[in-house]
Structure formats: structure tokens, C-alpha cells
Short mmCIF file of the C-alpha atoms (twelve columns), coordinates in Angstrom:
data_MODEL
# 
_entry.id   MODEL 
# 
loop_
_atom_site.group_PDB 
_atom_site.id 
_atom_site.type_symbol 
_atom_site.label_atom_id 
_atom_site.label_alt_id 
_atom_site.label_comp_id 
_atom_site.label_asym_id 
_atom_site.label_seq_id 
_atom_site.Cartn_x 
_atom_site.Cartn_y 
_atom_site.Cartn_z 
_atom_site.pdbx_PDB_model_num 
ATOM 1   C CA . UNK A 1   -3.579  7.756   0.908   1 
ATOM 2   C CA . UNK A 2   -5.689  4.280   -0.051  1 
ATOM 3   C CA . UNK A 3   -5.586  0.935   1.815   1 
ATOM 4   C CA . UNK A 4   -2.698  -1.080  -0.094  1 
ATOM 5   C CA . UNK A 5   -4.183  -4.207  -1.658  1 
ATOM 6   C CA . UNK A 6   -1.547  -6.957  -2.408  1 
ATOM 7   C CA . UNK A 7   -1.867  -10.193 -4.054  1 
ATOM 8   C CA . UNK A 8   0.520   -13.538 -4.583  1 
ATOM 9   C CA . UNK A 9   0.385   -13.349 -8.410  1 
ATOM 10  C CA . UNK A 10  1.264   -11.203 -11.552 1 
ATOM 11  C CA . UNK A 11  -2.289  -13.209 -12.660 1 
ATOM 12  C CA . UNK A 12  -4.324  -11.614 -10.375 1 
ATOM 13  C CA . UNK A 13  -3.350  -8.231  -11.215 1 
ATOM 14  C CA . UNK A 14  -5.411  -6.947  -13.704 1 
ATOM 15  C CA . UNK A 15  -5.447  -3.973  -16.058 1 
ATOM 16  C CA . UNK A 16  -6.712  -0.646  -14.066 1 
ATOM 17  C CA . UNK A 17  -10.456 -0.047  -15.582 1 
ATOM 18  C CA . UNK A 18  -8.742  3.695   -15.216 1 
ATOM 19  C CA . UNK A 19  -6.099  5.952   -14.592 1 
ATOM 20  C CA . UNK A 20  -7.231  6.383   -10.726 1 
ATOM 21  C CA . UNK A 21  -7.207  3.007   -9.585  1 
ATOM 22  C CA . UNK A 22  -4.160  2.123   -8.036  1 
ATOM 23  C CA . UNK A 23  -2.298  -1.550  -8.572  1 
ATOM 24  C CA . UNK A 24  -1.933  -4.265  -6.468  1 
ATOM 25  C CA . UNK A 25  1.533   -5.213  -4.512  1 
ATOM 26  C CA . UNK A 26  2.917   -8.724  -5.943  1 
ATOM 27  C CA . UNK A 27  4.404   -10.753 -3.181  1 
ATOM 28  C CA . UNK A 28  6.909   -13.366 -4.445  1 
ATOM 29  C CA . UNK A 29  6.932   -17.274 -3.470  1 
ATOM 30  C CA . UNK A 30  9.179   -17.906 -1.008  1 
ATOM 31  C CA . UNK A 31  11.773  -19.405 -2.939  1 
ATOM 32  C CA . UNK A 32  11.873  -16.378 -4.954  1 
ATOM 33  C CA . UNK A 33  12.203  -13.911 -2.743  1 
ATOM 34  C CA . UNK A 34  14.188  -13.471 0.368   1 
ATOM 35  C CA . UNK A 35  12.437  -12.844 3.745   1 
ATOM 36  C CA . UNK A 36  14.051  -9.855  4.304   1 
ATOM 37  C CA . UNK A 37  13.122  -7.816  1.071   1 
ATOM 38  C CA . UNK A 38  9.044   -9.141  1.722   1 
ATOM 39  C CA . UNK A 39  9.312   -7.535  5.086   1 
ATOM 40  C CA . UNK A 40  11.081  -4.471  3.586   1 
ATOM 41  C CA . UNK A 41  8.470   -3.673  0.916   1 
ATOM 42  C CA . UNK A 42  5.472   -4.734  3.518   1 
ATOM 43  C CA . UNK A 43  6.725   -2.148  5.863   1 
ATOM 44  C CA . UNK A 44  7.261   0.063   3.044   1 
ATOM 45  C CA . UNK A 45  3.458   -0.097  2.341   1 
ATOM 46  C CA . UNK A 46  2.197   -0.049  6.042   1 
ATOM 47  C CA . UNK A 47  4.636   2.920   6.257   1 
ATOM 48  C CA . UNK A 48  2.974   4.964   2.908   1 
ATOM 49  C CA . UNK A 49  -1.125  3.290   3.514   1 
ATOM 50  C CA . UNK A 50  -1.507  2.706   6.902   1 
ATOM 51  C CA . UNK A 51  -3.092  -0.570  6.358   1 
ATOM 52  C CA . UNK A 52  -2.541  -3.775  3.815   1 
ATOM 53  C CA . UNK A 53  -5.132  -6.388  2.466   1 
ATOM 54  C CA . UNK A 54  -3.537  -9.223  1.100   1 
ATOM 55  C CA . UNK A 55  -5.662  -11.520 -0.972  1 
ATOM 56  C CA . UNK A 56  -4.534  -14.988 -1.582  1 
ATOM 57  C CA . UNK A 57  -5.973  -18.302 -2.921  1 
ATOM 58  C CA . UNK A 58  -7.032  -20.965 -0.507  1 
ATOM 59  C CA . UNK A 59  -5.021  -23.241 -2.530  1 
ATOM 60  C CA . UNK A 60  -1.910  -21.260 -2.313  1 
ATOM 61  C CA . UNK A 61  0.981   -23.718 -0.988  1 
ATOM 62  C CA . UNK A 62  1.622   -24.000 2.616   1 
ATOM 63  C CA . UNK A 63  5.477   -22.464 2.243   1 
ATOM 64  C CA . UNK A 64  3.824   -19.266 0.543   1 
ATOM 65  C CA . UNK A 65  0.989   -19.445 3.204   1 
ATOM 66  C CA . UNK A 66  3.581   -19.723 6.071   1 
ATOM 67  C CA . UNK A 67  5.491   -16.715 4.628   1 
ATOM 68  C CA . UNK A 68  2.503   -14.575 4.540   1 
ATOM 69  C CA . UNK A 69  1.894   -15.336 8.073   1 
ATOM 70  C CA . UNK A 70  5.697   -14.991 8.921   1 
ATOM 71  C CA . UNK A 71  5.450   -11.291 7.828   1 
ATOM 72  C CA . UNK A 72  2.522   -10.476 9.789   1 
ATOM 73  C CA . UNK A 73  4.301   -11.879 12.767  1 
ATOM 74  C CA . UNK A 74  7.687   -10.696 12.789  1 
ATOM 75  C CA . UNK A 75  6.151   -7.123  12.218  1 
ATOM 76  C CA . UNK A 76  3.700   -7.599  15.034  1 
ATOM 77  C CA . UNK A 77  1.571   -5.433  12.761  1 
ATOM 78  C CA . UNK A 78  -1.995  -5.702  12.771  1 
ATOM 79  C CA . UNK A 79  -2.145  -3.680  9.980   1 
ATOM 80  C CA . UNK A 80  -1.886  -6.517  7.683   1 
ATOM 81  C CA . UNK A 81  -5.247  -8.543  6.435   1 
ATOM 82  C CA . UNK A 82  -5.098  -11.599 5.077   1 
ATOM 83  C CA . UNK A 83  -7.909  -12.364 3.036   1 
ATOM 84  C CA . UNK A 84  -8.668  -16.112 1.303   1 
ATOM 85  C CA . UNK A 85  -10.950 -16.299 -1.434  1 
ATOM 86  C CA . UNK A 86  -12.182 -19.787 -2.922  1 
ATOM 87  C CA . UNK A 87  -12.882 -18.258 -6.345  1 
ATOM 88  C CA . UNK A 88  -10.779 -19.436 -9.359  1 
ATOM 89  C CA . UNK A 89  -7.517  -17.321 -10.300 1 
ATOM 90  C CA . UNK A 90  -9.615  -15.361 -13.022 1 
ATOM 91  C CA . UNK A 91  -12.419 -14.580 -10.684 1 
ATOM 92  C CA . UNK A 92  -9.491  -14.009 -7.776  1 
ATOM 93  C CA . UNK A 93  -8.377  -11.248 -10.086 1 
ATOM 94  C CA . UNK A 94  -11.681 -9.906  -10.850 1 
ATOM 95  C CA . UNK A 95  -12.516 -9.534  -6.837  1 
ATOM 96  C CA . UNK A 96  -9.224  -7.892  -6.217  1 
ATOM 97  C CA . UNK A 97  -9.992  -5.338  -9.352  1 
ATOM 98  C CA . UNK A 98  -13.056 -4.267  -7.041  1 
ATOM 99  C CA . UNK A 99  -11.102 -4.150  -4.145  1 
ATOM 100 C CA . UNK A 100 -8.357  -1.389  -5.643  1 
ATOM 101 C CA . UNK A 101 -11.338 0.671   -7.445  1 
ATOM 102 C CA . UNK A 102 -12.982 0.296   -3.591  1 
ATOM 103 C CA . UNK A 103 -9.468  1.509   -1.974  1 
ATOM 104 C CA . UNK A 104 -10.024 4.973   -3.825  1 
ATOM 105 C CA . UNK A 105 -13.570 5.385   -1.309  1 
ATOM 106 C CA . UNK A 106 -14.372 6.595   1.594   1 
ATOM 107 C CA . UNK A 107 -14.304 3.305   3.593   1 
ATOM 108 C CA . UNK A 108 -12.361 2.282   6.628   1 
ATOM 109 C CA . UNK A 109 -9.603  -0.686  6.628   1 
ATOM 110 C CA . UNK A 110 -11.503 -2.953  8.009   1 
ATOM 111 C CA . UNK A 111 -14.748 -2.026  5.808   1 
ATOM 112 C CA . UNK A 112 -12.969 -2.863  2.786   1 
ATOM 113 C CA . UNK A 113 -10.961 -5.807  3.668   1 
ATOM 114 C CA . UNK A 114 -14.484 -7.313  4.260   1 
ATOM 115 C CA . UNK A 115 -16.084 -6.201  1.042   1 
ATOM 116 C CA . UNK A 116 -13.774 -9.140  -0.286  1 
ATOM 117 C CA . UNK A 117 -15.624 -11.923 1.160   1 
ATOM 118 C CA . UNK A 118 -19.072 -9.646  0.495   1 
ATOM 119 C CA . UNK A 119 -18.016 -9.145  -3.004  1 
ATOM 120 C CA . UNK A 120 -16.753 -12.581 -3.697  1 
ATOM 121 C CA . UNK A 121 -20.701 -13.746 -3.968  1 
ATOM 122 C CA . UNK A 122 -20.820 -11.553 -6.718  1 
ATOM 123 C CA . UNK A 123 -18.720 -13.165 -8.864  1 
ATOM 124 C CA . UNK A 124 -19.514 -15.332 -11.400 1 
ATOM 125 C CA . UNK A 125 -16.476 -17.661 -12.374 1 
ATOM 126 C CA . UNK A 126 -16.259 -20.600 -14.332 1 
ATOM 127 C CA . UNK A 127 -14.516 -22.171 -17.515 1 
ATOM 128 C CA . UNK A 128 -14.582 -24.345 -20.603 1 
ATOM 129 C CA . UNK A 129 -13.219 -27.340 -20.591 1 
ATOM 130 C CA . UNK A 130 -12.041 -30.213 -22.969 1 
ATOM 131 C CA . UNK A 131 -11.573 -31.945 -20.328 1 
ATOM 132 C CA . UNK A 132 -13.243 -32.503 -16.629 1 
ATOM 133 C CA . UNK A 133 -10.672 -35.497 -15.704 1 
ATOM 134 C CA . UNK A 134 -8.364  -34.069 -13.838 1 
ATOM 135 C CA . UNK A 135 -10.817 -31.101 -11.901 1 
ATOM 136 C CA . UNK A 136 -10.588 -31.283 -8.650  1 
ATOM 137 C CA . UNK A 137 -12.006 -28.236 -6.985  1 
ATOM 138 C CA . UNK A 138 -15.457 -28.537 -8.481  1 
ATOM 139 C CA . UNK A 139 -17.761 -31.409 -7.757  1 
ATOM 140 C CA . UNK A 140 -17.903 -33.690 -11.135 1 
ATOM 141 C CA . UNK A 141 -19.734 -36.640 -11.279 1 
ATOM 142 C CA . UNK A 142 -18.827 -39.717 -12.918 1 
ATOM 143 C CA . UNK A 143 -20.260 -39.831 -15.976 1 
ATOM 144 C CA . UNK A 144 -18.415 -36.329 -16.935 1 
ATOM 145 C CA . UNK A 145 -15.014 -38.292 -16.113 1 
ATOM 146 C CA . UNK A 146 -15.872 -40.970 -18.306 1 
ATOM 147 C CA . UNK A 147 -17.410 -38.244 -21.193 1 
ATOM 148 C CA . UNK A 148 -13.937 -36.371 -20.783 1 
ATOM 149 C CA . UNK A 149 -12.575 -39.344 -22.687 1 
ATOM 150 C CA . UNK A 150 -15.488 -38.768 -25.863 1 
ATOM 151 C CA . UNK A 151 -13.595 -37.007 -28.581 1 
ATOM 152 C CA . UNK A 152 -14.394 -33.357 -29.012 1 
ATOM 153 C CA . UNK A 153 -16.334 -33.134 -25.723 1 
ATOM 154 C CA . UNK A 154 -16.157 -29.488 -24.112 1 
ATOM 155 C CA . UNK A 155 -17.612 -28.493 -20.624 1 
ATOM 156 C CA . UNK A 156 -18.760 -25.324 -19.520 1 
ATOM 157 C CA . UNK A 157 -17.800 -25.334 -15.491 1 
ATOM 158 C CA . UNK A 158 -19.498 -22.800 -13.266 1 
ATOM 159 C CA . UNK A 159 -17.102 -22.733 -9.678  1 
ATOM 160 C CA . UNK A 160 -18.986 -19.618 -8.795  1 
ATOM 161 C CA . UNK A 161 -20.783 -18.865 -6.790  1 
ATOM 162 C CA . UNK A 162 -22.062 -22.466 -7.294  1 
ATOM 163 C CA . UNK A 163 -21.024 -25.446 -9.119  1 
ATOM 164 C CA . UNK A 164 -22.685 -26.547 -12.436 1 
ATOM 165 C CA . UNK A 165 -21.576 -28.727 -14.909 1 
ATOM 166 C CA . UNK A 166 -22.827 -28.486 -18.578 1 
ATOM 167 C CA . UNK A 167 -22.058 -30.707 -21.301 1 
ATOM 168 C CA . UNK A 168 -21.480 -29.604 -24.411 1 
ATOM 169 C CA . UNK A 169 -21.282 -30.825 -27.895 1 
ATOM 170 C CA . UNK A 170 -19.139 -30.400 -31.016 1 
ATOM 171 C CA . UNK A 171 -21.294 -27.494 -32.149 1 
ATOM 172 C CA . UNK A 172 -21.171 -25.732 -29.165 1 
ATOM 173 C CA . UNK A 173 -24.519 -26.325 -27.622 1 
ATOM 174 C CA . UNK A 174 -25.577 -27.846 -24.405 1 
ATOM 175 C CA . UNK A 175 -26.148 -32.155 -24.765 1 
ATOM 176 C CA . UNK A 176 -29.233 -33.254 -23.606 1 
ATOM 177 C CA . UNK A 177 -31.171 -30.173 -23.078 1 
ATOM 178 C CA . UNK A 178 -33.252 -29.117 -20.151 1 
ATOM 179 C CA . UNK A 179 -33.042 -27.469 -16.461 1 
ATOM 180 C CA . UNK A 180 -29.150 -28.070 -17.004 1 
ATOM 181 C CA . UNK A 181 -28.627 -26.498 -20.445 1 
ATOM 182 C CA . UNK A 182 -27.420 -23.538 -19.611 1 
ATOM 183 C CA . UNK A 183 -24.784 -21.712 -16.664 1 
ATOM 184 C CA . UNK A 184 -27.048 -20.451 -14.223 1 
ATOM 185 C CA . UNK A 185 -26.198 -17.020 -14.373 1 
ATOM 186 C CA . UNK A 186 -26.095 -13.712 -12.486 1 
ATOM 187 C CA . UNK A 187 -29.453 -11.429 -12.646 1 
ATOM 188 C CA . UNK A 188 -27.745 -8.432  -12.507 1 
ATOM 189 C CA . UNK A 189 -25.551 -6.701  -14.988 1 
ATOM 190 C CA . UNK A 190 -22.491 -7.360  -15.463 1 
ATOM 191 C CA . UNK A 191 -19.170 -7.348  -17.755 1 
ATOM 192 C CA . UNK A 192 -17.602 -10.871 -18.242 1 
ATOM 193 C CA . UNK A 193 -13.693 -11.189 -18.474 1 
ATOM 194 C CA . UNK A 194 -12.333 -13.642 -20.391 1 
ATOM 195 C CA . UNK A 195 -8.495  -15.127 -20.134 1 
ATOM 196 C CA . UNK A 196 -7.981  -17.893 -23.426 1 
ATOM 197 C CA . UNK A 197 -6.028  -20.725 -22.925 1 
ATOM 198 C CA . UNK A 198 -5.084  -23.735 -25.055 1 
ATOM 199 C CA . UNK A 199 -8.541  -24.171 -26.572 1 
ATOM 200 C CA . UNK A 200 -9.671  -22.483 -29.777 1 
ATOM 201 C CA . UNK A 201 -13.785 -21.650 -28.902 1 
ATOM 202 C CA . UNK A 202 -15.892 -18.580 -29.423 1 
ATOM 203 C CA . UNK A 203 -18.374 -19.844 -27.029 1 
ATOM 204 C CA . UNK A 204 -17.486 -18.090 -23.967 1 
ATOM 205 C CA . UNK A 205 -17.578 -14.795 -25.810 1 
ATOM 206 C CA . UNK A 206 -20.316 -15.429 -28.113 1 
ATOM 207 C CA . UNK A 207 -22.939 -17.925 -26.451 1 
ATOM 208 C CA . UNK A 208 -22.146 -17.445 -22.950 1 
ATOM 209 C CA . UNK A 209 -22.219 -13.910 -22.891 1 
ATOM 210 C CA . UNK A 210 -25.269 -14.046 -24.781 1 
ATOM 211 C CA . UNK A 211 -26.754 -16.083 -22.544 1 
ATOM 212 C CA . UNK A 212 -25.649 -14.103 -19.269 1 
ATOM 213 C CA . UNK A 213 -26.880 -10.817 -20.670 1 
ATOM 214 C CA . UNK A 214 -23.622 -8.902  -19.875 1 
ATOM 215 C CA . UNK A 215 -22.763 -5.469  -21.243 1 
ATOM 216 C CA . UNK A 216 -19.343 -6.094  -22.034 1 
ATOM 217 C CA . UNK A 217 -17.293 -8.330  -22.525 1 
ATOM 218 C CA . UNK A 218 -13.161 -8.334  -21.604 1 
ATOM 219 C CA . UNK A 219 -10.259 -10.088 -23.034 1 
ATOM 220 C CA . UNK A 220 -7.257  -10.546 -20.284 1 
ATOM 221 C CA . UNK A 221 -4.018  -13.123 -19.852 1 
ATOM 222 C CA . UNK A 222 -4.974  -16.281 -18.847 1 
ATOM 223 C CA . UNK A 223 -3.545  -16.745 -14.896 1 
ATOM 224 C CA . UNK A 224 -0.441  -18.520 -14.729 1 
ATOM 225 C CA . UNK A 225 -2.144  -20.909 -12.006 1 
ATOM 226 C CA . UNK A 226 -5.509  -21.705 -13.934 1 
ATOM 227 C CA . UNK A 227 -4.137  -24.754 -15.513 1 
ATOM 228 C CA . UNK A 228 -3.347  -26.335 -12.320 1 
ATOM 229 C CA . UNK A 229 -6.911  -24.854 -10.895 1 
ATOM 230 C CA . UNK A 230 -8.817  -26.530 -13.624 1 
ATOM 231 C CA . UNK A 231 -7.010  -29.640 -14.379 1 
ATOM 232 C CA . UNK A 232 -6.059  -29.218 -17.872 1 
ATOM 233 C CA . UNK A 233 -4.267  -26.275 -20.133 1 
ATOM 234 C CA . UNK A 234 -6.874  -26.635 -22.620 1 
ATOM 235 C CA . UNK A 235 -9.513  -23.893 -21.645 1 
ATOM 236 C CA . UNK A 236 -11.184 -20.691 -21.729 1 
ATOM 237 C CA . UNK A 237 -11.521 -18.793 -18.616 1 
ATOM 238 C CA . UNK A 238 -14.397 -16.200 -17.393 1 
ATOM 239 C CA . UNK A 239 -15.646 -14.254 -14.752 1 
ATOM 240 C CA . UNK A 240 -18.603 -12.038 -14.818 1 
ATOM 241 C CA . UNK A 241 -18.854 -9.346  -12.322 1 
ATOM 242 C CA . UNK A 242 -20.420 -5.712  -11.325 1 
ATOM 243 C CA . UNK A 243 -17.793 -2.953  -13.068 1 
ATOM 244 C CA . UNK A 244 -19.758 0.048   -11.933 1 
ATOM 245 C CA . UNK A 245 -17.766 1.049   -9.014  1 
ATOM 246 C CA . UNK A 246 -20.421 3.067   -7.752  1 
ATOM 247 C CA . UNK A 247 -23.215 0.314   -7.487  1 
ATOM 248 C CA . UNK A 248 -19.916 -1.466  -5.536  1 
ATOM 249 C CA . UNK A 249 -20.185 1.281   -3.092  1 
ATOM 250 C CA . UNK A 250 -24.002 0.968   -2.749  1 
ATOM 251 C CA . UNK A 251 -23.707 -2.641  -2.294  1 
ATOM 252 C CA . UNK A 252 -20.817 -2.545  0.671   1 
ATOM 253 C CA . UNK A 253 -22.487 0.719   2.383   1 
ATOM 254 C CA . UNK A 254 -25.803 -0.818  2.400   1 
ATOM 255 C CA . UNK A 255 -24.206 -3.385  4.601   1 
ATOM 256 C CA . UNK A 256 -24.444 -2.548  8.859   1 
ATOM 257 C CA . UNK A 257 -21.068 -1.721  10.471  1 
ATOM 258 C CA . UNK A 258 -20.185 -2.448  13.313  1 
ATOM 259 C CA . UNK A 259 -16.607 -1.826  15.336  1 
ATOM 260 C CA . UNK A 260 -14.578 -4.606  16.501  1 
ATOM 261 C CA . UNK A 261 -14.706 -5.464  20.357  1 
ATOM 262 C CA . UNK A 262 -10.705 -6.702  20.644  1 
ATOM 263 C CA . UNK A 263 -8.698  -3.915  17.721  1 
ATOM 264 C CA . UNK A 264 -11.308 -0.947  17.212  1 
ATOM 265 C CA . UNK A 265 -11.725 -1.278  13.567  1 
ATOM 266 C CA . UNK A 266 -14.804 -0.737  11.803  1 
ATOM 267 C CA . UNK A 267 -16.456 -4.300  10.423  1 
ATOM 268 C CA . UNK A 268 -19.280 -6.055  8.397   1 
ATOM 269 C CA . UNK A 269 -19.992 -9.510  8.566   1 
ATOM 270 C CA . UNK A 270 -19.239 -12.178 11.394  1 
ATOM 271 C CA . UNK A 271 -15.405 -11.008 12.012  1 
ATOM 272 C CA . UNK A 272 -12.953 -8.953  11.774  1 
ATOM 273 C CA . UNK A 273 -10.366 -9.237  8.335   1 
ATOM 274 C CA . UNK A 274 -7.435  -7.807  10.424  1 
ATOM 275 C CA . UNK A 275 -7.716  -9.849  14.167  1 
ATOM 276 C CA . UNK A 276 -10.322 -12.586 13.311  1 
ATOM 277 C CA . UNK A 277 -12.256 -11.466 16.597  1 
ATOM 278 C CA . UNK A 278 -16.194 -12.321 16.117  1 
ATOM 279 C CA . UNK A 279 -18.497 -9.723  15.458  1 
ATOM 280 C CA . UNK A 280 -20.383 -8.459  18.841  1 
ATOM 281 C CA . UNK A 281 -23.919 -7.923  17.520  1 
ATOM 282 C CA . UNK A 282 -25.907 -5.126  18.969  1 
ATOM 283 C CA . UNK A 283 -27.325 -1.737  18.503  1 
ATOM 284 C CA . UNK A 284 -25.215 0.345   15.683  1 
ATOM 285 C CA . UNK A 285 -22.459 2.141   17.419  1 
ATOM 286 C CA . UNK A 286 -23.244 5.545   17.944  1 
ATOM 287 C CA . UNK A 287 -20.758 7.192   16.961  1 
ATOM 288 C CA . UNK A 288 -20.551 5.125   13.735  1 
ATOM 289 C CA . UNK A 289 -20.182 7.862   10.743  1 
ATOM 290 C CA . UNK A 290 -22.926 7.851   7.840   1 
ATOM 291 C CA . UNK A 291 -21.137 7.281   4.663   1 
ATOM 292 C CA . UNK A 292 -19.160 10.254  3.009   1 
ATOM 293 C CA . UNK A 293 -18.724 11.202  -0.787  1 
ATOM 294 C CA . UNK A 294 -16.571 9.135   -3.009  1 
ATOM 295 C CA . UNK A 295 -13.598 10.824  -4.051  1 
ATOM 296 C CA . UNK A 296 -14.233 11.285  -7.982  1 
ATOM 297 C CA . UNK A 297 -17.044 11.850  -9.936  1 
ATOM 298 C CA . UNK A 298 -19.572 9.080   -8.721  1 
ATOM 299 C CA . UNK A 299 -23.321 9.369   -7.477  1 
ATOM 300 C CA . UNK A 300 -24.226 11.868  -4.433  1 
ATOM 301 C CA . UNK A 301 -23.555 10.178  -1.015  1 
ATOM 302 C CA . UNK A 302 -27.147 11.981  -0.336  1 
ATOM 303 C CA . UNK A 303 -28.521 9.855   -2.650  1 
ATOM 304 C CA . UNK A 304 -27.830 6.350   -1.771  1 
ATOM 305 C CA . UNK A 305 -29.504 4.518   1.064   1 
ATOM 306 C CA . UNK A 306 -28.786 4.426   4.533   1 
ATOM 307 C CA . UNK A 307 -26.291 1.974   5.722   1 
ATOM 308 C CA . UNK A 308 -27.539 -0.740  7.526   1 
ATOM 309 C CA . UNK A 309 -30.340 1.061   9.539   1 
ATOM 310 C CA . UNK A 310 -33.055 -1.215  9.090   1 
ATOM 311 C CA . UNK A 311 -34.452 0.306   6.191   1 
ATOM 312 C CA . UNK A 312 -35.257 -0.896  2.514   1 
ATOM 313 C CA . UNK A 313 -31.954 -0.689  1.513   1 
ATOM 314 C CA . UNK A 314 -30.237 -4.229  0.210   1 
ATOM 315 C CA . UNK A 315 -29.820 -5.363  3.545   1 
ATOM 316 C CA . UNK A 316 -26.457 -6.394  4.367   1 
ATOM 317 C CA . UNK A 317 -25.225 -8.826  6.025   1 
ATOM 318 C CA . UNK A 318 -27.405 -8.181  9.605   1 
ATOM 319 C CA . UNK A 319 -29.859 -5.068  10.042  1 
ATOM 320 C CA . UNK A 320 -29.949 -3.402  12.707  1 
ATOM 321 C CA . UNK A 321 -31.468 -3.991  16.220  1 
ATOM 322 C CA . UNK A 322 -32.533 -2.640  19.164  1 
ATOM 323 C CA . UNK A 323 -32.603 -6.061  21.072  1 
ATOM 324 C CA . UNK A 324 -29.931 -8.259  22.462  1 
ATOM 325 C CA . UNK A 325 -27.648 -9.932  20.600  1 
ATOM 326 C CA . UNK A 326 -28.966 -12.905 18.141  1 
ATOM 327 C CA . UNK A 327 -28.236 -16.257 19.099  1 
ATOM 328 C CA . UNK A 328 -25.360 -17.946 17.563  1 
ATOM 329 C CA . UNK A 329 -27.636 -19.674 14.345  1 
ATOM 330 C CA . UNK A 330 -28.502 -16.584 13.099  1 
ATOM 331 C CA . UNK A 331 -24.802 -15.345 13.051  1 
ATOM 332 C CA . UNK A 332 -23.669 -16.210 9.446   1 
ATOM 333 C CA . UNK A 333 -23.478 -13.717 6.634   1 
ATOM 334 C CA . UNK A 334 -26.582 -12.939 4.735   1 
ATOM 335 C CA . UNK A 335 -26.036 -11.656 1.045   1 
ATOM 336 C CA . UNK A 336 -27.481 -8.461  -0.145  1 
ATOM 337 C CA . UNK A 337 -28.953 -8.360  -3.249  1 
ATOM 338 C CA . UNK A 338 -27.783 -5.731  -6.010  1 
ATOM 339 C CA . UNK A 339 -30.620 -6.307  -8.905  1 
ATOM 340 C CA . UNK A 340 -32.417 -3.514  -7.305  1 
ATOM 341 C CA . UNK A 341 -29.451 -0.873  -7.544  1 
# 
């Protein structure tokens, strides 16, 4: 059985792109679900799938976050990974959908959980807003706050992978022009997911989709927490991400894998997603197997680049090294580049 995925909101579960992609379990807030029921559901997921990865927003209410940690503590389970993300609500949903797709591949639970941190770098998430006066999660200049009171003003805001704001005039054109006249988009093929709130505009599905040269536009329901996250209900949220599971597979496979010195699971990146132990970089484990074939009709495994052996590939978080472990200042993740896939 594939590793189970869980979320903390119905808005983080987008429709599956195909019949094979599994759904994600949804935890309810403590006030809506007794602890005993949450424990029973979690134990059932672990019994059926072996491991569970819970993706939740970094802005999750403290009582809800305490509930997740309580579940893991009471069950005394090292098979539950809690994965926070700073993506906006729709971006979180897109990331979870990618992990659901990859859960059908031959990745171990540790690699799948850590892939969430890697793939978050390739989700371009933002929103079209009528006001940024109450926007707290993205840095906004004081002048933009003042211009929020101008009639018919709109703002295109990018929250991830980097923050950016562009003010639009009544015709949907960028006010002022220059290098900041458009949002910086992805340099690799993506699909655009759009969720409409109480704002009437075709700028996202028309102008932005053309500027970013997306290969498809998909409508989705606006997550329930989007209005609070963006500070207004008059918005259109969007997220552009890699839709092809074969490209996602190659991207994750190209990253060097290590063995967690504490729990023994495979990991990518600088720490284990299950026990949070830091990676002990050194020569790649000799027992680590090469990536096997996908479970469905996807490119042949032999055609994939070697996974983290210092070859040309995507580079990954760390290259394999025959020398001693790197100094602490070099242990941060290095993001791979999917443009060559």
C-alpha cells in the first residue's frame, strides 16, 4: 500500500488528476472531532499504509497543531511525519496533490515526506486581490496599503517561491510598467490551478496564464481559509505547478538519498521528515538501491538520470562526495532545476 497522506482542511484536497491517484485523509479541528476518533483513524491509516505524512499550513491554529502532536505522542509512533508548509491555501492543495501522485511510485516513506519540502520550491502561488490592507503573510509596501483605498484598484500578489506585488489599473494592466510590470513566473512547463472568490476578473486565467505560458488552466473550489490568509474575500487565488508525475518522479529521483542515522529511513535534504534528525552527510550508502520502475505507464526507469551520484542530472539537495562530511554552512538544501527535464 502507498504511504498515506493527510491534511487539515477539505480545501487542501483537490480532485485527483486520474483514477489511480489516492485521496488524502482530512483531520478535523479539535472542536469538531474527539481525540479518541482522531486516534482511531490515525491507527487505521498506519495499519493499512505503514506510514502517514500529514501536510499542514505553518499558520495552523495552535490547538489544531497541538492535536497533531498529541496524536503522534499518544500512539508513540515513529511512522507519522508532520510536514508544515508556508504556501498559501491553494498552493498547499497543489503540493498535496503532487505528493498524492508520487505516493503511487516506488519512493520510500522518508523520501516521499521529504519531497514535500523540495517540491514546494516549484509551486508558484499567489492571488489577485482588491486590497492588500490586511495582507499579513506577504511583505507589502506602505504605498500599496494606501493605494488599496483607491476605487477599482487590484493587486497581483505572488507569495511563493518569492514575494512580489504588482498593482493593476482598472483595465487589468500593470500600473507603472518597468521590470515589476508582471509577476515572475516559472521557467518550466506548468498547469495553472485557479480558485475564484468574490472578485470578478479574467486577468488570472487570461493575462497571467499567457504571461506564464502555462499548458493548461484548471478551475478549483476556493479553500475555506483563503479569505483569512489573504486578508480579503474579494480575490482569485492561483497556483502554477508541474502536473506531469513522470517529471516529478525524475526531479525527486535526482536528489541524493541518505539513511537517517536515528530511525533508519531514507531521506533527502538536510533532515529526516519523520524524526527530524539532521542528515549526516558522507559517502552515499552502498546498500541504497537505484530507483525502480513506476507502477503505471511512465518512462522506463533505465532512461532516468542517476539519482544523486554526482552526475549531470538535476543536482539535488546534495551531490555525492567521497570526502568527509561538509561543514555546517554547506548543509542547506540546494534546489534542483526541472527546466532540463
